[in-house]
ChimeraX commands (.cxc) that place a marker at each C-alpha (Angstrom):
marker #1 position -0.06,0.03,-0.03 radius 0.5
marker #1 position 1.63,3.15,-1.05 radius 0.5
marker #1 position 1.57,6.44,0.89 radius 0.5
marker #1 position -0.17,9.44,-0.74 radius 0.5
marker #1 position 1.62,12.77,-0.15 radius 0.5
marker #1 position -0.21,16.10,-0.16 radius 0.5
marker #1 position 1.86,19.19,-0.37 radius 0.5
marker #1 position 1.17,22.82,0.64 radius 0.5
marker #1 position 2.94,26.01,-0.02 radius 0.5
marker #1 position 3.57,29.04,2.35 radius 0.5
marker #1 position 4.02,32.22,0.20 radius 0.5
marker #1 position 5.25,35.08,2.20 radius 0.5
marker #1 position 5.58,38.46,0.71 radius 0.5
marker #1 position 5.88,41.88,2.39 radius 0.5
marker #1 position 5.48,40.41,5.88 radius 0.5
marker #1 position 2.19,38.64,4.98 radius 0.5
marker #1 position 1.23,35.02,4.28 radius 0.5
marker #1 position -1.05,33.99,1.36 radius 0.5
marker #1 position -3.90,31.81,2.48 radius 0.5
marker #1 position -6.71,30.26,0.50 radius 0.5
marker #1 position -10.35,29.76,1.54 radius 0.5
marker #1 position -11.78,26.28,0.63 radius 0.5
marker #1 position -14.78,26.19,-1.75 radius 0.5
marker #1 position -15.28,22.42,-1.18 radius 0.5
marker #1 position -15.94,19.79,0.11 radius 0.5
marker #1 position -19.02,21.11,2.17 radius 0.5
marker #1 position -17.40,20.10,5.44 radius 0.5
marker #1 position -14.31,22.30,4.75 radius 0.5
marker #1 position -15.80,25.02,2.65 radius 0.5
marker #1 position -15.12,28.49,4.11 radius 0.5
marker #1 position -12.12,27.32,5.98 radius 0.5
marker #1 position -8.66,28.57,5.39 radius 0.5
marker #1 position -5.54,26.63,4.30 radius 0.5
marker #1 position -2.21,26.81,2.63 radius 0.5
marker #1 position -2.81,26.14,-1.07 radius 0.5
marker #1 position -1.37,22.95,-2.69 radius 0.5
marker #1 position -2.40,19.46,-3.67 radius 0.5
marker #1 position -1.57,15.82,-4.25 radius 0.5
marker #1 position 1.77,14.47,-5.53 radius 0.5
marker #1 position 1.32,12.35,-8.47 radius 0.5
marker #1 position 4.12,9.68,-8.81 radius 0.5
marker #1 position 6.78,9.93,-10.05 radius 0.5
marker #1 position 6.67,13.65,-9.23 radius 0.5
marker #1 position 8.86,15.09,-6.48 radius 0.5
marker #1 position 7.15,17.02,-3.68 radius 0.5
marker #1 position 8.72,20.19,-5.14 radius 0.5
marker #1 position 7.52,19.48,-8.71 radius 0.5
marker #1 position 3.98,18.69,-7.50 radius 0.5
marker #1 position 3.74,21.79,-5.47 radius 0.5
marker #1 position 5.00,24.03,-8.28 radius 0.5
marker #1 position 2.37,22.44,-10.57 radius 0.5
marker #1 position -0.43,22.77,-7.99 radius 0.5
marker #1 position 0.34,26.43,-7.22 radius 0.5
marker #1 position 0.36,27.23,-10.94 radius 0.5
marker #1 position -2.99,25.47,-11.47 radius 0.5
marker #1 position -4.68,26.98,-8.38 radius 0.5
marker #1 position -3.10,30.48,-8.25 radius 0.5
marker #1 position -1.73,31.15,-11.66 radius 0.5
marker #1 position 1.83,31.64,-10.36 radius 0.5
marker #1 position 5.24,30.02,-10.89 radius 0.5
marker #1 position 7.26,29.45,-7.69 radius 0.5
marker #1 position 10.52,28.13,-6.46 radius 0.5
marker #1 position 10.00,25.67,-3.67 radius 0.5
marker #1 position 12.15,26.22,-0.57 radius 0.5
marker #1 position 12.61,24.36,2.73 radius 0.5
marker #1 position 10.06,22.26,4.67 radius 0.5
marker #1 position 7.92,24.00,7.21 radius 0.5
marker #1 position 6.97,22.12,10.35 radius 0.5
marker #1 position 6.37,18.40,10.75 radius 0.5
marker #1 position 4.50,15.99,8.54 radius 0.5
marker #1 position 0.77,15.88,9.27 radius 0.5
marker #1 position -0.89,12.44,9.06 radius 0.5
marker #1 position -4.30,12.90,7.33 radius 0.5
marker #1 position -4.99,9.17,7.48 radius 0.5
marker #1 position -3.00,5.96,7.71 radius 0.5
marker #1 position -1.87,6.25,4.05 radius 0.5
marker #1 position -1.94,10.02,3.47 radius 0.5
marker #1 position 0.68,12.65,4.70 radius 0.5
marker #1 position 0.51,16.39,4.36 radius 0.5
marker #1 position 3.76,18.36,4.12 radius 0.5
marker #1 position 4.41,22.14,3.91 radius 0.5
marker #1 position 7.13,24.09,2.17 radius 0.5
marker #1 position 8.05,27.75,1.90 radius 0.5
marker #1 position 7.70,28.96,-1.58 radius 0.5
marker #1 position 8.85,32.08,-3.47 radius 0.5
marker #1 position 6.88,33.58,-6.37 radius 0.5
marker #1 position 8.95,33.96,-9.43 radius 0.5
marker #1 position 6.25,34.90,-11.94 radius 0.5
marker #1 position 2.58,35.57,-12.25 radius 0.5
marker #1 position -0.26,37.45,-10.44 radius 0.5
marker #1 position -1.96,35.55,-7.69 radius 0.5
marker #1 position -5.55,34.62,-8.76 radius 0.5
marker #1 position -8.09,32.24,-7.18 radius 0.5
marker #1 position -8.77,29.53,-9.75 radius 0.5
marker #1 position -9.73,26.78,-7.22 radius 0.5
marker #1 position -10.56,28.58,-4.00 radius 0.5
marker #1 position -13.53,30.78,-2.83 radius 0.5
marker #1 position -11.03,33.48,-1.86 radius 0.5
marker #1 position -7.45,34.45,-1.29 radius 0.5
marker #1 position -6.18,36.69,1.44 radius 0.5
marker #1 position -2.83,37.95,2.67 radius 0.5
marker #1 position -2.58,37.73,6.44 radius 0.5
marker #1 position -0.01,39.07,9.08 radius 0.5
marker #1 position 1.28,36.97,11.94 radius 0.5
marker #1 position -1.28,38.38,14.54 radius 0.5
marker #1 position -4.15,37.34,12.25 radius 0.5
marker #1 position -3.02,33.67,11.83 radius 0.5
marker #1 position -4.39,32.28,15.20 radius 0.5
marker #1 position -7.97,33.81,14.69 radius 0.5
marker #1 position -8.59,32.54,11.19 radius 0.5
marker #1 position -10.95,29.40,10.89 radius 0.5
marker #1 position -8.31,26.95,9.48 radius 0.5
marker #1 position -8.79,23.48,8.01 radius 0.5
marker #1 position -7.95,21.06,10.83 radius 0.5
marker #1 position -4.82,19.60,9.20 radius 0.5
marker #1 position -3.10,22.90,8.65 radius 0.5
marker #1 position -3.56,24.08,12.34 radius 0.5
marker #1 position -0.42,22.02,13.29 radius 0.5
marker #1 position 1.70,24.47,11.38 radius 0.5
marker #1 position 0.28,27.80,12.91 radius 0.5
marker #1 position 3.20,28.23,15.31 radius 0.5
marker #1 position 5.64,27.66,12.46 radius 0.5
marker #1 position 3.93,30.08,10.13 radius 0.5
marker #1 position 3.78,32.80,12.83 radius 0.5
marker #1 position 7.43,32.17,13.44 radius 0.5
marker #1 position 8.25,32.61,9.86 radius 0.5
marker #1 position 6.36,35.94,9.64 radius 0.5
marker #1 position 7.92,37.23,12.98 radius 0.5
marker #1 position 11.39,36.06,12.26 radius 0.5
marker #1 position 11.36,33.22,14.75 radius 0.5
marker #1 position 12.15,30.57,12.21 radius 0.5
marker #1 position 10.76,27.28,13.60 radius 0.5
marker #1 position 10.96,25.21,10.38 radius 0.5
marker #1 position 11.85,21.59,11.07 radius 0.5
marker #1 position 14.29,20.96,8.22 radius 0.5
marker #1 position 15.10,24.48,7.12 radius 0.5
marker #1 position 18.71,25.68,6.59 radius 0.5
marker #1 position 18.56,28.20,9.34 radius 0.5
marker #1 position 19.79,30.85,6.88 radius 0.5
marker #1 position 18.16,34.31,6.76 radius 0.5
marker #1 position 16.13,34.87,3.72 radius 0.5
marker #1 position 15.39,38.58,3.95 radius 0.5
marker #1 position 14.88,39.72,0.45 radius 0.5
marker link #1:1,2 radius 0.2
marker link #1:2,3 radius 0.2
marker link #1:3,4 radius 0.2
marker link #1:4,5 radius 0.2
marker link #1:5,6 radius 0.2
marker link #1:6,7 radius 0.2
marker link #1:7,8 radius 0.2
marker link #1:8,9 radius 0.2
marker link #1:9,10 radius 0.2
marker link #1:10,11 radius 0.2
marker link #1:11,12 radius 0.2
marker link #1:12,13 radius 0.2
marker link #1:13,14 radius 0.2
marker link #1:14,15 radius 0.2
marker link #1:15,16 radius 0.2
marker link #1:16,17 radius 0.2
marker link #1:17,18 radius 0.2
marker link #1:18,19 radius 0.2
marker link #1:19,20 radius 0.2
marker link #1:20,21 radius 0.2
marker link #1:21,22 radius 0.2
marker link #1:22,23 radius 0.2
marker link #1:23,24 radius 0.2
marker link #1:24,25 radius 0.2
marker link #1:25,26 radius 0.2
marker link #1:26,27 radius 0.2
marker link #1:27,28 radius 0.2
marker link #1:28,29 radius 0.2
marker link #1:29,30 radius 0.2
marker link #1:30,31 radius 0.2
marker link #1:31,32 radius 0.2
marker link #1:32,33 radius 0.2
marker link #1:33,34 radius 0.2
marker link #1:34,35 radius 0.2
marker link #1:35,36 radius 0.2
marker link #1:36,37 radius 0.2
marker link #1:37,38 radius 0.2
marker link #1:38,39 radius 0.2
marker link #1:39,40 radius 0.2
marker link #1:40,41 radius 0.2
marker link #1:41,42 radius 0.2
marker link #1:42,43 radius 0.2
marker link #1:43,44 radius 0.2
marker link #1:44,45 radius 0.2
marker link #1:45,46 radius 0.2
marker link #1:46,47 radius 0.2
marker link #1:47,48 radius 0.2
marker link #1:48,49 radius 0.2
marker link #1:49,50 radius 0.2
marker link #1:50,51 radius 0.2
marker link #1:51,52 radius 0.2
marker link #1:52,53 radius 0.2
marker link #1:53,54 radius 0.2
marker link #1:54,55 radius 0.2
marker link #1:55,56 radius 0.2
marker link #1:56,57 radius 0.2
marker link #1:57,58 radius 0.2
marker link #1:58,59 radius 0.2
marker link #1:59,60 radius 0.2
marker link #1:60,61 radius 0.2
marker link #1:61,62 radius 0.2
marker link #1:62,63 radius 0.2
marker link #1:63,64 radius 0.2
marker link #1:64,65 radius 0.2
marker link #1:65,66 radius 0.2
marker link #1:66,67 radius 0.2
marker link #1:67,68 radius 0.2
marker link #1:68,69 radius 0.2
marker link #1:69,70 radius 0.2
marker link #1:70,71 radius 0.2
marker link #1:71,72 radius 0.2
marker link #1:72,73 radius 0.2
marker link #1:73,74 radius 0.2
marker link #1:74,75 radius 0.2
marker link #1:75,76 radius 0.2
marker link #1:76,77 radius 0.2
marker link #1:77,78 radius 0.2
marker link #1:78,79 radius 0.2
marker link #1:79,80 radius 0.2
marker link #1:80,81 radius 0.2
marker link #1:81,82 radius 0.2
marker link #1:82,83 radius 0.2
marker link #1:83,84 radius 0.2
marker link #1:84,85 radius 0.2
marker link #1:85,86 radius 0.2
marker link #1:86,87 radius 0.2
marker link #1:87,88 radius 0.2
marker link #1:88,89 radius 0.2
marker link #1:89,90 radius 0.2
marker link #1:90,91 radius 0.2
marker link #1:91,92 radius 0.2
marker link #1:92,93 radius 0.2
marker link #1:93,94 radius 0.2
marker link #1:94,95 radius 0.2
marker link #1:95,96 radius 0.2
marker link #1:96,97 radius 0.2
marker link #1:97,98 radius 0.2
marker link #1:98,99 radius 0.2
marker link #1:99,100 radius 0.2
marker link #1:100,101 radius 0.2
marker link #1:101,102 radius 0.2
marker link #1:102,103 radius 0.2
marker link #1:103,104 radius 0.2
marker link #1:104,105 radius 0.2
marker link #1:105,106 radius 0.2
marker link #1:106,107 radius 0.2
marker link #1:107,108 radius 0.2
marker link #1:108,109 radius 0.2
marker link #1:109,110 radius 0.2
marker link #1:110,111 radius 0.2
marker link #1:111,112 radius 0.2
marker link #1:112,113 radius 0.2
marker link #1:113,114 radius 0.2
marker link #1:114,115 radius 0.2
marker link #1:115,116 radius 0.2
marker link #1:116,117 radius 0.2
marker link #1:117,118 radius 0.2
marker link #1:118,119 radius 0.2
marker link #1:119,120 radius 0.2
marker link #1:120,121 radius 0.2
marker link #1:121,122 radius 0.2
marker link #1:122,123 radius 0.2
marker link #1:123,124 radius 0.2
marker link #1:124,125 radius 0.2
marker link #1:125,126 radius 0.2
marker link #1:126,127 radius 0.2
marker link #1:127,128 radius 0.2
marker link #1:128,129 radius 0.2
marker link #1:129,130 radius 0.2
marker link #1:130,131 radius 0.2
marker link #1:131,132 radius 0.2
marker link #1:132,133 radius 0.2
marker link #1:133,134 radius 0.2
marker link #1:134,135 radius 0.2
marker link #1:135,136 radius 0.2
marker link #1:136,137 radius 0.2
marker link #1:137,138 radius 0.2
marker link #1:138,139 radius 0.2
marker link #1:139,140 radius 0.2
marker link #1:140,141 radius 0.2
marker link #1:141,142 radius 0.2
marker link #1:142,143 radius 0.2
view
C-alpha cells in the first residue's frame, strides 16, 4: 500500500502569508488553508507543489525548505508544507473561494482546516522572524 503525499505552499511576501479559503468539500468550505495538492508519482514534492500552485493560483514558484512536521491525514496520506517564493505571475483564485494576505497576529484567529492548524506556530514564526522550520537551513532569507 503506497503512501499518498499532499503538499502545501507557504508564500510570504511583504510580511504577509497568502492563505486560501476552501470552496469544497462542504465540510471544509469556508475554512482557510495553505494552497497545494496531491503529489502524482513519479513527481517530487517540489515539482507537484509548483504544478499545483500554478494550477490553483496562476503563479510560478521556487520551492524552498520544509515547514513544520508532517501531518498524518490518514493511515496512508501525509501532508507536508514548504516555503515557496513567487517567480512569476499574479495571484488569482482559480480553485478557491477567496485568497487573502494575513499578518502573524491574524493567523491564530482564522478558521483553518484542521490539518493545517499544526503549522500555525511555524507560520507565525516565519512571519515574525522566529524561524521554527523543522528542516530549514537556518539561513536568513530577507529579500
